[in-house]
VOPAGU-2260 file (C-alpha; in pm, 1 decimal, decimal comma):
REM VOPAGU-2260
SITE   aa  ch    i         X         Y         Z
SITE  MET   A    0     159,8   -8294,5    -413,0
SITE  SER   A    1     276,8   -8539,0    -121,4
SITE  ARG   A    2     144,7   -8932,1    -119,8
SITE  GLY   A    3      73,4   -9057,3     195,0
SITE  LEU   A    4      64,6   -9421,6     311,6
SITE  GLU   A    5     118,7   -9571,8     -72,0
SITE  TYR   A    6     346,9   -9764,0    -124,2
SITE  PHE   A    7     577,1   -9776,8    -473,1
SITE  THR   A    8     780,2  -10059,2    -622,9
SITE  ALA   A    9     988,9   -9975,9    -913,1
SITE  GLU   A   10     760,0  -10071,1   -1164,6
SITE  GLU   A   11     515,5   -9814,1   -1044,1
SITE  LEU   A   12     754,1   -9536,7    -995,2
SITE  LEU   A   13     772,7   -9584,7   -1346,2
SITE  LYS   A   14     466,5   -9565,4   -1448,3
SITE  LEU   A   15     445,6   -9236,7   -1240,4
SITE  ALA   A   16     708,4   -9039,8   -1425,2
SITE  ARG   A   17     999,2   -9113,5   -1708,1
SITE  PRO   A   18    1202,2   -8816,6   -1584,3
SITE  GLU   A   19    1523,6   -8726,2   -1861,0
SITE  ALA   A   20    1786,5   -8720,3   -1571,8
SITE  ALA   A   21    1817,3   -8833,1   -1251,7
SITE  VAL   A   22    1998,3   -8561,2    -898,3
SITE  ILE   A   23    2137,5   -8640,6    -610,7
SITE  LEU   A   24    2117,9   -8393,8    -318,5
SITE  GLY   A   25    2430,0   -8411,1     -61,6
SITE  THR   A   26    2468,8   -8334,8     282,0
SITE  GLY   A   27    2360,0   -7979,2     372,6
SITE  LEU   A   28    2230,0   -7970,3      18,6
SITE  GLY   A   29    1866,0   -7957,5      32,5
SITE  VAL   A   30    1826,6   -7623,3     -23,3
SITE  LEU   A   31    1849,9   -7666,6    -387,7
SITE  GLU   A   32    1534,5   -7801,6    -381,5
SITE  GLU   A   33    1393,3   -7398,9    -449,9
SITE  SER   A   34    1528,1   -7402,4    -721,2
SITE  ILE   A   35    1395,7   -7749,5    -865,5
SITE  ASP   A   36     963,1   -7696,0    -960,3
SITE  ILE   A   37     834,8   -8011,7    -718,8
SITE  ARG   A   38     533,5   -8166,5    -865,1
SITE  GLU   A   39     588,3   -8502,1    -636,1
SITE  SER   A   40     732,0   -8572,0    -314,9
SITE  ILE   A   41     731,9   -8943,6    -221,7
SITE  SER   A   42     930,5   -9108,4     166,3
SITE  TYR   A   43    1182,3   -9340,2     104,4
SITE  ARG   A   44     976,0   -9518,2     338,0
SITE  ASN   A   45     733,0   -9524,8     104,5
SITE  ILE   A   46     965,7   -9674,0    -167,8
SITE  SER   A   47    1019,2  -10067,4    -204,0
SITE  GLY   A   48    1382,0  -10177,1    -118,0
SITE  PHE   A   49    1483,5   -9792,4     -73,0
SITE  PRO   A   50    1695,2   -9703,9     271,1
SITE  VAL   A   51    1611,3   -9454,6     470,3
SITE  SER   A   52    1840,3   -9158,5     533,5
SITE  SER   A   53    1934,4   -9114,2     958,7
SITE  VAL   A   54    2183,9   -8842,3     872,2
SITE  LYS   A   55    2081,0   -8448,5     940,8
SITE  GLY   A   56    2083,9   -8285,1     613,4
SITE  HIS   A   57    1951,7   -8526,6     450,3
SITE  SER   A   58    1594,8   -8513,2     402,4
SITE  GLY   A   59    1482,9   -8890,5     281,7
SITE  ARG   A   60    1232,8   -8790,6     -42,0
SITE  LEU   A   61    1230,0   -8881,8    -389,1
SITE  LEU   A   62    1132,1   -8577,1    -556,5
SITE  PHE   A   63     960,5   -8559,2    -913,8
SITE  GLY   A   64    1000,7   -8164,6   -1065,1
SITE  THR   A   65    1148,1   -7991,2   -1336,7
SITE  LEU   A   66    1520,1   -7842,5   -1346,5
SITE  GLY   A   67    1630,7   -7635,0   -1659,0
SITE  GLY   A   68    1344,3   -7664,0   -1841,8
SITE  ARG   A   69    1408,0   -8069,1   -1814,2
SITE  SER   A   70    1197,4   -8364,3   -1614,5
SITE  ILE   A   71    1364,9   -8529,1   -1309,0
SITE  ALA   A   72    1422,5   -8737,8   -1033,8
SITE  VAL   A   73    1585,8   -8601,0    -724,2
SITE  MET   A   74    1679,9   -8793,2    -426,9
SITE  SER   A   75    1696,1   -8523,9    -116,4
SITE  GLY   A   76    1948,3   -8744,0      69,4
SITE  ARG   A   77    2116,8   -8973,9      22,5
SITE  PHE   A   78    2293,5   -9308,3     227,3
SITE  HIS   A   79    2622,2   -9390,6     351,8
SITE  LEU   A   80    2781,1   -9702,8     407,2
SITE  TYR   A   81    2883,2   -9520,0     787,4
SITE  GLU   A   82    2545,6   -9553,4     875,8
SITE  GLY   A   83    2584,0   -9962,3     811,3
SITE  TYR   A   84    2429,1   -9975,9     491,9
SITE  THR   A   85    2609,6  -10232,5     204,1
SITE  PRO   A   86    2782,3  -10079,8    -161,6
SITE  LYS   A   87    2432,4  -10264,1    -297,3
SITE  GLU   A   88    2174,7  -10143,1      -5,4
SITE  ILE   A   89    2311,8   -9736,7    -105,4
SITE  THR   A   90    2359,9   -9795,2    -466,4
SITE  PHE   A   91    1994,6   -9931,0    -506,9
SITE  PRO   A   92    1810,5   -9618,3    -680,8
SITE  ILE   A   93    2068,1   -9638,7    -896,0
SITE  ARG   A   94    1945,2   -9920,9   -1032,1
SITE  VAL   A   95    1584,8   -9795,2   -1008,5
SITE  PHE   A   96    1691,7   -9487,6   -1221,3
SITE  ALA   A   97    1870,8   -9704,4   -1478,1
SITE  HIS   A   98    1545,3   -9949,6   -1463,6
SITE  MET   A   99    1333,6   -9624,9   -1559,3
SITE  GLY   A  100    1540,6   -9525,8   -1879,2
SITE  ILE   A  101    1735,1   -9253,9   -1671,6
SITE  LYS   A  102    2071,9   -9212,3   -1878,6
SITE  LYS   A  103    2180,3   -8883,3   -1670,9
SITE  LEU   A  104    2306,1   -8843,6   -1306,8
SITE  LEU   A  105    2395,5   -8528,3   -1160,7
SITE  ILE   A  106    2546,4   -8587,8    -799,2
SITE  SER   A  107    2611,8   -8350,4    -536,6
SITE  ASN   A  108    2796,3   -8364,2    -207,8
SITE  ALA   A  109    2963,0   -8186,0     111,6
SITE  ALA   A  110    3314,5   -8187,3      96,6
SITE  GLY   A  111    3630,7   -8092,5     297,1
SITE  GLY   A  112    3875,9   -7933,9      54,9
SITE  LEU   A  113    4229,8   -8001,1      81,1
SITE  ARG   A  114    4383,7   -7729,4    -125,4
SITE  LYS   A  115    4367,3   -7366,9      -6,7
SITE  ASP   A  116    4193,1   -7208,3    -362,6
SITE  LEU   A  117    3927,3   -7465,1    -235,2
SITE  GLU   A  118    3681,5   -7199,3     -14,2
SITE  PRO   A  119    3452,9   -7310,1     229,5
SITE  GLY   A  120    3110,1   -7217,1      74,1
SITE  GLY   A  121    3280,3   -7264,2    -316,1
SITE  VAL   A  122    3232,8   -7581,6    -506,3
SITE  MET   A  123    3430,3   -7785,1    -711,1
SITE  LEU   A  124    3422,3   -7970,2   -1029,1
SITE  ILE   A  125    3479,4   -8381,9   -1015,0
SITE  THR   A  126    3715,0   -8456,5   -1272,6
SITE  ASP   A  127    3803,6   -8820,4   -1120,1
SITE  HIS   A  128    3786,5   -9015,0    -796,5
SITE  ILE   A  129    4005,0   -9225,9    -519,1
SITE  ASN   A  130    3805,0   -9477,0    -376,9
SITE  LEU   A  131    3918,8   -9523,5     -44,3
SITE  THR   A  132    3693,5   -9714,2     105,0
SITE  PHE   A  133    3760,6  -10022,3      12,5
SITE  LYS   A  134    3449,2  -10126,4    -125,0
SITE  ASN   A  135    3239,3  -10197,8    -442,8
SITE  PRO   A  136    2884,6  -10209,2    -498,3
SITE  LEU   A  137    3001,5  -10433,7    -817,4
SITE  VAL   A  138    3162,6  -10717,5    -606,6
SITE  GLY   A  139    2950,8  -11068,5    -582,9
SITE  PRO   A  140    2773,3  -11217,5    -950,7
SITE  ASN   A  141    2714,3  -11028,6   -1233,3
SITE  VAL   A  142    2384,9  -10951,1   -1410,0
SITE  ASP   A  143    2530,0  -10910,0   -1789,2
SITE  GLU   A  144    2182,0  -10760,7   -1863,1
SITE  LEU   A  145    2229,7  -10496,6   -1604,3
SITE  GLY   A  146    2588,0  -10426,3   -1706,6
SITE  PRO   A  147    2973,8  -10579,3   -1793,1
SITE  ARG   A  148    3126,1  -10792,2   -1541,2
SITE  PHE   A  149    3436,5  -10517,0   -1545,3
SITE  PRO   A  150    3346,4  -10165,6   -1633,9
SITE  VAL   A  151    3542,1   -9932,3   -1760,3
SITE  MET   A  152    3670,3   -9694,0   -1559,5
SITE  THR   A  153    3888,7   -9435,5   -1826,9
SITE  GLU   A  154    3583,9   -9167,2   -1836,2
SITE  PRO   A  155    3390,8   -9232,7   -1479,7
SITE  TYR   A  156    3268,1   -8808,4   -1508,7
SITE  SER   A  157    3124,0   -8710,8   -1867,1
SITE  THR   A  158    3359,8   -8536,8   -2070,1
SITE  SER   A  159    3021,3   -8405,5   -2222,2
SITE  LEU   A  160    2899,2   -8338,8   -1956,1
SITE  LEU   A  161    3199,3   -8189,1   -1775,9
SITE  GLU   A  162    3220,0   -7912,1   -2058,6
SITE  LYS   A  163    2872,9   -7863,0   -2015,1
SITE  ALA   A  164    2913,3   -7759,2   -1602,1
SITE  ARG   A  165    3154,7   -7534,9   -1757,6
SITE  GLN   A  166    2992,2   -7351,9   -1976,0
SITE  ALA   A  167    2721,0   -7321,6   -1735,3
SITE  ALA   A  168    2956,1   -7206,8   -1480,8
SITE  PHE   A  169    3105,1   -6894,5   -1700,3
SITE  LYS   A  170    2786,5   -6824,7   -1839,1
SITE  ASN   A  171    2703,2   -6695,4   -1454,2
SITE  GLY   A  172    3022,0   -6606,2   -1312,8
SITE  ILE   A  173    3110,2   -6868,8   -1097,0
SITE  ASP   A  174    3446,3   -6964,5   -1001,2
SITE  LEU   A  175    3440,8   -7360,6   -1046,6
SITE  LYS   A  176    3764,2   -7482,0    -917,2
SITE  GLU   A  177    3816,2   -7816,4   -1057,0
SITE  GLY   A  178    3983,8   -8155,8    -920,8
SITE  VAL   A  179    4040,9   -8514,6    -781,4
SITE  TYR   A  180    3753,1   -8654,2    -501,9
SITE  ALA   A  181    3856,8   -8920,2    -242,5
SITE  GLN   A  182    3589,3   -9138,2     -66,5
SITE  LEU   A  183    3695,3   -9228,8     338,3
SITE  LEU   A  184    3432,5   -9468,8     458,7
SITE  GLY   A  185    3360,5   -9251,4     772,4
SITE  PRO   A  186    3218,5   -9111,4     992,0
SITE  SER   A  187    3534,0   -9021,8    1205,8
SITE  LEU   A  188    3698,6   -8747,1    1024,1
SITE  GLU   A  189    4027,4   -8786,0     874,3
SITE  THR   A  190    4358,5   -8654,3    1104,9
SITE  ALA   A  191    4595,1   -8423,7    1008,6
SITE  ALA   A  192    4858,6   -8768,6     878,2
SITE  GLU   A  193    4576,1   -8896,0     693,1
SITE  THR   A  194    4541,9   -8559,5     519,7
SITE  ARG   A  195    4887,3   -8562,4     441,6
SITE  MET   A  196    4835,8   -8877,8     278,6
SITE  LEU   A  197    4533,0   -8741,9      81,5
SITE  GLN   A  198    4754,7   -8459,0     -40,9
SITE  ILE   A  199    5035,0   -8690,7    -152,9
SITE  ILE   A  200    4856,4   -8926,6    -393,5
SITE  GLY   A  201    4628,4   -8669,2    -558,2
SITE  ALA   A  202    4323,3   -8599,9    -382,9
SITE  ASP   A  203    4209,6   -8219,0    -383,9
SITE  ALA   A  204    3839,9   -8268,2    -152,9
SITE  VAL   A  205    3778,8   -8588,4      52,0
SITE  GLY   A  206    3418,9   -8689,3     157,8
SITE  MET   A  207    3221,3   -8959,9     222,4
SITE  SER   A  208    2984,4   -9060,9     -56,7
SITE  THR   A  209    2995,6   -9085,6    -415,1
SITE  VAL   A  210    3254,1   -9283,6    -569,7
SITE  ILE   A  211    2994,4   -9586,7    -457,2
SITE  GLU   A  212    2725,7   -9437,0    -689,8
SITE  VAL   A  213    2924,8   -9327,9    -961,2
SITE  ILE   A  214    3074,8   -9696,2    -982,6
SITE  GLU   A  215    2742,1   -9827,7    -973,9
SITE  ALA   A  216    2575,7   -9570,6   -1238,1
SITE  VAL   A  217    2898,7   -9661,6   -1471,5
SITE  HIS   A  218    2810,1  -10032,9   -1451,4
SITE  ALA   A  219    2478,9   -9908,7   -1556,9
SITE  GLY   A  220    2577,8   -9731,7   -1857,2
SITE  MET   A  221    2500,9   -9402,0   -1711,8
SITE  GLU   A  222    2663,2   -9056,8   -1824,5
SITE  VAL   A  223    2732,1   -8909,2   -1460,8
SITE  LEU   A  224    2847,7   -8524,8   -1372,5
SITE  ALA   A  225    2938,4   -8483,5    -974,4
SITE  VAL   A  226    3005,0   -8143,5    -784,0
SITE  SER   A  227    3144,8   -8099,2    -443,2
SITE  ALA   A  228    3045,4   -7817,8    -240,3
SITE  ILE   A  229    3335,9   -7736,6       5,2
SITE  THR   A  230    3187,0   -7721,6     320,7
SITE  ASN   A  231    3590,1   -7626,1     538,6
SITE  LEU   A  232    3928,5   -7668,3     464,8
SITE  ASN   A  233    4113,7   -7946,0     586,2
SITE  ASP   A  234    4513,8   -7785,9     642,8
SITE  PRO   A  235    4722,1   -8057,3     826,8
SITE  ASP   A  236    4946,6   -7754,0     995,0
SITE  ASN   A  237    4663,3   -7540,7    1065,9
SITE  TYR   A  238    4448,0   -7796,9    1172,5
SITE  LEU   A  239    4097,6   -7712,9    1301,3
SITE  PRO   A  240    3817,7   -7855,5    1359,8
SITE  SER   A  241    3475,8   -7850,2    1208,5
SITE  SER   A  242    3131,6   -7855,9    1356,3
SITE  LEU   A  243    2839,8   -8055,0    1170,4
SITE  ASP   A  244    2638,3   -7719,6    1195,4
SITE  GLU   A  245    2985,3   -7551,3    1041,2
SITE  ILE   A  246    2942,9   -7773,0     742,1
SITE  LEU   A  247    2613,6   -7797,3     676,0
SITE  ALA   A  248    2606,6   -7405,5     671,6
SITE  MET   A  249    2862,2   -7337,8     437,3
SITE  ALA   A  250    2640,3   -7673,0     240,9
SITE  ALA   A  251    2369,2   -7454,4     255,5
SITE  LYS   A  252    2578,2   -7126,1      70,6
SITE  ALA   A  253    2697,0   -7365,9    -191,6
SITE  GLY   A  254    2351,5   -7509,7    -283,7
SITE  PRO   A  255    2225,7   -7236,4    -507,9
SITE  ILE   A  256    2535,1   -7207,2    -722,5
SITE  ILE   A  257    2556,5   -7593,3    -790,4
SITE  ALA   A  258    2194,6   -7535,7    -903,8
SITE  ARG   A  259    2323,2   -7271,1   -1181,3
SITE  ILE   A  260    2560,0   -7547,3   -1273,6
SITE  PHE   A  261    2289,2   -7824,1   -1297,4
SITE  SER   A  262    2005,1   -7622,8   -1381,4
SITE  GLY   A  263    2303,5   -7515,0   -1702,5
SITE  VAL   A  264    2356,5   -7880,8   -1780,6
SITE  LEU   A  265    2020,0   -7988,1   -1818,1
SITE  GLU   A  266    1937,9   -7695,0   -2024,1
SITE  GLY   A  267    2167,2   -7804,4   -2297,9
SITE  LEU   A  268    2108,1   -8124,5   -2277,7
């Protein structure tokens, strides 16, 4: 059922549903909706405090439904620093999920591959990250009831959920690569020299989202899993431009693969 002019607060969302997990769909990954049994759809415009998606490939809806036999809340579309939002605005939905009692967060994104074995249309399980935005949603006074002043980032991506993702990939015959993801500020894409730098410091894929959200989720005590849809290969020795349409097409190709992984992870909870 699609909501019309109703305006929802976090408390009203809590009364509407009590999901077991939350999912964030990245650029061009709205195709994952086809794998979700959706029972409720709410525009971000109708949720108090939610920013509004302004980028192509982000529908801007909060969905409630089931995947892998589990009740989930789904952000179909996210927000980015390059849109002009602050880190706290971007991660406001994470706080809403925490308020709803959600302890598991599954994130997807579109990313450029920095290794030649990361082929466009494939997927990469994120095992660690590098924050190159030099922004942090936790800057400012800390509310101890929400999380610790200095959250430990030794395991930003849950070991348990990583293993469940590997098992789901094996079960479905998915060639699941793994690696380190770097978030840049954007919106300009990387130069060849910047790509070489990313490779040198240990990044395997690069994008413009996710890390800020993961920091907020870890602070809130959530377990996090993140998977990148590899949309293009950044080869500094043969650097070719990638159009948004090409990126969206590769994200759509990877979407059903990520859906099978997420479904398997949720089934195993």
